[in-house]
N, C-alpha and C positions, 0 to 999 in steps of 0.2 A: 491631668494633662494640660500643658500650656496651650493657649490659643495660638493659631498659626501666625497671627500678626505679632504677638509678643515674642514667639519663638524666633521669627525672622529678625526682629529688632535686636534681640539678644545675640543672634548669630552675627549680625553686622558689627556688633561691639565686642565680639569674642576676642580678637587679638589684644585689645586694651585690657579686658577683664583678666586674661591669662598672663599677659606679658608685661603689664604696667607700661612704663615709659618706653620700653623697648618695642612694644607693639607698634608704635608710630614709625619706628625705623625699619619694620618689616616690609615697608613699601618697596624696598629694594628687591624683595623676593615675593612677588604677587602670588605665585603658585602656593606658597605656604599659607597666606591669608585665605586663599580660595578653599584650600583643603579644610582649614579650621572652620570656616563659615558653613561649608557643606555639612560637616559633621554635626555642628550645633543645630542647624536647620532640620537635619534628618532625624536626630535622636532626641534633642532636648535634654534637660537635666535629670528627668525622672525615669530614664530608660536604663534598665540593668543589662549588663553584658552577661552572656551565658558561655562565651567561648573562653578557653584558657590560653595563656600566652607564655612565651619564654623570653626573658629579658637578660641580656648579658651586660655586666658592669666590668669595666676595665679601669683599674686605678692601682698605682704601685704603693698606695698608702692603705695599710690594713684597717686602720681606724675608719677611714672614709668608706671602704668596702663594707665593713660591719654596719655602720650607721645607715648607709644608703639601702643596703639589703633589708635591714630591720624595718625601715620606713616603708619600703615598697611592699613587703610581705604583710605589714599591718593593714594597709589600705587597698591593696590590689590583689586579685586572685591571679597570680602568675608564678611560674617557676623562675627562680633567679639563679643565674650562673655568674661566677665571679672569677676574674683572673688578675694577675699583678703585672703582666707585661704583654707586649704585642704578639710575640711568638705563640704564647699559650692562648691568646684570644683567637688567633687564626686557626689554631688546632681545634678549639671549641666550636668554631663556626663550621669546620669540616665535619665534626661529629654530630652536631645538633642543628635542628631547625630553629633559628632564632628570629624573633619578631621585632625586637627593638634593642639597640645598642646605646648604652650610656658610657661615654668615653672621656676620660681625663686627658689633658693635653701634655702637661709637664711630667714626663716619665723618663727614666735614665737611658735605657738601651734604644728605645724607639719612641718618639713622641706621638701624641694623638693624631696630628696631621698626617704623619707617615703611615700610621696604622689605617687611618680612614682611606687614604689613597690606595693602599693595597686591597682593602675590602671592596672598594668601588671598581677595581680592575677585574675582579673575579666574577664570572657570570652567575655563579650560585648565590653570591652575597651582595651583588651591586645594588639590589633593590631594597635592602634592609635599611630602615630609617636609623640615622645616627644622630644622637644628641650629645653635643660637646658640653662638658661641665668642668669649669676651671676657676682657680682663684688667682692665677698669675697673668694669663693672656687676656686682658680685659679691654684693650683699646679697640677702636673701630677697625683698624687694619687687620687684626687677627680674626675679628668676627666675620669680616668680609671674606677672608681666606677660608675660614671654616665653611661658610655657605657655598663658596665656589667649588670646594672639594665635593660637596654633595650632602652636607648635613641638613637636617630639617629644623634644627634649633641650636642655639649657642647660649648657654647659661653661665652666669658668673656667680661665684660664691662671695659672701653668704647668700643663700636663696631661701625664701619662705617655703616651709615644708608643704603648706596647702597649695601654694602656687606650683611647686614641682609636681606634686601628685596630679593636679588638674592637667598640667601639660602632658604628663605621661598618659593620662586617660584619653586626652585628645588624640594622640598618635595611635593608641590601641584601638580607639573607635574607628579611625581611618583604616587601620589594618583589618578590623572586622568588616567594615564596609567592602573593602577590596576582596576579602575572603568570600563574602556572600555573593558579590558580583561574579567572582571567578567560578564559584559553585554553580550559580545560575547559568553562566556561560558554558561551563562544562556540560551541564544537564541539557542545554539547548543543542550543543554540538553533538552530544550522544544521540539525542532525539533525531536531529537532522541526518546524522550519519546512518542511523537505523532506517530512516525513511529513504535515504539515497540507496542504501544497500537493498532495501525491499524493492524500490523502483528498478534498480539494476537487475535484480533477480527476476522481477516480472517482465522486464524488457527482454532479458535473455530467454526466458521461458516462451514469451510471445514469438521471438525470432525462431526458436527451435520448433515451435508449433507451426509457424508459417512455412519453415523449411519442409517439415513433414507434410504439410498441406500441399505444397507445390509438388512434392514427390508423389503424393496420392493422386493429385490431379493429372500429373504426367502419366502415371500408371493407368488412370481411368480413361484418358484420351488415347493412349497408345494401344491398350489392349483391344478395344473394339476396332480400331483402325487396322491393326494387324490381322484381326480375324476377317474383316471385310476384304482386305488386300489378298489374303490367302485364298478366300473363296473365289475371288475374281480370277486369280491365277489358275485355280483348279478348273473353273468353268471354261477358261480359254484353252486349257489343256484338253478337256473333253471335246470341245469344238474342233480342235486341231486334229485329234485322233478319230473324230467322228464316232465317239463313244457316249452319245447323249443318253441318259437314263432319267426318265421323268421323276421317279421317286427320289433319286439322288439330288437332282436339280432342285426339287421342292424343299428338300431338307436343307440344302445349302442356302437357298434363297431365304428360307425362314430364319435361319441363324443370322444371315446378313441383315435382314430387316430388324431383328431383335437388337443387334449391335448398333444399328442406326438410331433406334429408339434410345439406347443407352447414351449415345452421344447427345441426342436431342434433350434428354432429361438433364444431363450434366450442364449443357449450355443454358437451358432454361433456369436451372437453379442458380448458376453463376450470375446470370443477368438479373434475376429477381432479387438476389441477396445484395447485389450492388445497388439496385434501385432503392431497396429498403434503407441501406446505409446512407444513401445520398438524399433520402426523403422524397423520392420521385415515384414511389410505389403507392398506389391508391386502391383501397378496397371499393368495390361497387356493391354496396349493401342493398338488399331487397327484402321486403317483408314477406315472410313465408313460414311454413310449418317445418321447424328444424328437425322434428322427430321423423317426419316422412323423408326428408333429404338424407339424413344419416342412415336410415334404414335402407333406402334405395341404393346408396353408395355401397353399403355392406353387402346387400344381397346380389349386387352386380358382380362381385368377385367370388361368390360361393363356388362356382365351377372351377375357377383357377385354383382355389385353395384345396378343394377336395381332390383335384388331380394330383396334388402333392401328398395326399394321404393324411390331411389335417382336417379336423372338424371345426366349422365356424358357426357360432350361435349368436343371434341378436336378441336382445330383450329390452323392454322399456316399461316404466311404471305409468306412463301417460301415452295417449294416442295422438295428442296434438299440443303443440306449444308454438304459438305464433310470436315471432320476434324478428328483429332486423339482423341480417348477416349477409356475407358475401358467399353465395353457393359454390363458386369455383374455388375459393380459398378453403372452405370447409371440406370440399371434395379432396383437395390436395392434402390437407391435414390428415384426414381419415385414411386415404390410400397410402400415404407415406408411413403412417404408424402400422397399418396392416402389412405393408411390405416388410418392415422391420420384424414384425411378429412372425411372418412366414420364414424369414431367413434363419431365425434362431429357435424355431420350434421343430422338433424331430417328427418323423413319420409316426402317426398314431397320436399326436398331441392335439391340444385344443386351443382355439382362440375365441374369446368372448368379447362382444361389443355390447355395452349397456348404456342406456340413456336414462337419467333420472332428473326429475323436475326440482328446481330450487325456487324459492320465493321470488327471486329477481333474475332468473335465468335457468340454465341447465348444466348438468354435469355429464360428461361423456367418459366412459371407462373403456379402455382397450387393453385386454389382459391376455397373456399367453402362458402356456405351460412349458416354455423353452428353457434354455440353459441359464437364464438370468444374468445378472451383472455383479461383479465383485463390489463389495461395499466401498472399498477405497477408490473405485473408478466411477462410481455412480454420479459424482458431482461433475464429471467431465462430459457427460452425455450430451448436453446442449451447447457446449462451447464450440465456437466456430471452427477452430483449427485443430480440434482434438478428435481422436478416435479411441474407442475402448480397445480395439484390436490393433496391434502394430502392423505396419505395411507388410513386413516379410513373414509374419506368423498368422495373420488373420485368415479366417475360414470363409469369409463372405466378402463380396465386392461392395464398394461404396466410397464416396468422396469425403464423407465426414461433414457435409454441410446440410444434409437433409433435415436433421432434427433441429439444427439451428434455425433453419428456414421455418419449420413448423412452429417453433416457439415465437418467432417474430410475427407470424400470421395470427397466432392466438392473441398475442399482446396487442396487435393492431385492432382486434375486436374488443379490447378492454379486458380480456380474460387472462387466465393463468394456466400453466401446465406444470405438472410435477410427475416424478417417476418413483415408484416403489418396486424394489426388486430384491430377490434373495437368490444367491448363486445355486444353480441346479434346481430351482423351484419355480422359476418364471418371473415375468416382468409385467407391471401394470402402469399404464399411462393414464393420468387423471386430468381431464380438461374441464375448466369452469368458464362458461361463456355467459356474461351478463346481458340482460335486455338493454338495448340501446336504440337510439333513433338514427335514422339515415335519411338520405334525400328521397323525395317522393318519386318513386319509379314504379314500373309495373311489378305486380307481385310475383314472387318466385313460385312457380308450379313445378314441384319435384317430378311429377309423372311425365309432364311434357319434356322436361330436360332429359330424363332417362328413357324416353321412347326413342330417342335418337341412338339406335344401337351402335352405329358406326362410330359416333363420337365417344360413347362409353368404352367401346373396345380400344379405341385409340388412346384414351386417357389411361386405361388399365395397362395397356402395352408399354406406355412410357414409364409409369410409376413402378411397374414390376419388371422393367427391362434388365435389371441386374440380378434377377432370380432365374435360374435355369431349371426348367421342369423336365 
């Protein structure tokens, strides 16, 4: 392979090497010189072409056609077409993809200049390189006219065979370069088109999901408000008719309070997910026994779950694991997952909460024997604006942001959450929380936190507010 400096020097001298004295006159047409130099610099002499080409020869002299065809076929891997007049040449161009035209000028019915003008007028053929080859029209005026029509070369006979073949090779190499560039461009256009199409589909999917999310939120806001409004109207009616019944009032007020909790839960989730997205939500990590905290959260809801006819079991392989975590966030994570388990587990079913130690943290498993999730929908479970159940067909209430919030809280602890499920056989959420450092604050005492019964009841009422017992 030639060195780059020798290759560049040879490229600069390429017009003279190929065209002899006429190379100096090509200064009238700098674009031709530039093409030739680019080809020499890019390929060099020792690069073999792998592409095949089609060359059209137009000459009304059969002997010239035979000689030129034989010469080209001997030295160049190309398909050679030949015609004796302009009309047939134009017909060949309509039927075939031609890469290079070698055109005689002095012909009977239509001369080479006229044929070239017609070729350059047609959109399909205007970019095909034309080489004039003539024995008669040799003066500078005709050469200039040929280049003005759009020819890339103007050769006069007699011409050295070696020089002719080298010139043809130059133009074929230019064609090959353009082919490769076009293929590369087409490939890039296809890639970008595919990326744009994918981005468009994702944007449309996101818009559809947001529309569904807004519909869900509207439903979640309107439903409890309608219930609260209806209860207030009924209470006003009881008062007006003086038909107050303590049992009825307590039942209505309980339902009213539950729907207030539903609204509070929805508003809390919306505020917190917005804070997380904007980077303004901060964990308050404290050092404590994660086993005791998870167990206390689980046992605090046993009564609620058993009232629904579902068994709740907690198990652990260690009694103590001291690490840094935000107890309120852990409480919210566990209660949210338990709330989901209750919704989708039938009467007589089971919910299991297990905690296992890892070398650098803990694993928390929350498993139910409920209806499970379709395999094709399981990847949607943590997406912000997605719900497994459609709004008009779902069997349980929910805004579709609870599990997204759970995932964000787990990730803020440096952990991960995944789900395993089989339709009609149950669902299992697996949380991995690593040990991490936090700011030096007072230690987390699980017992003292859960001794505040009123606070525990309030938290449970909020997280379980969309479950009707």
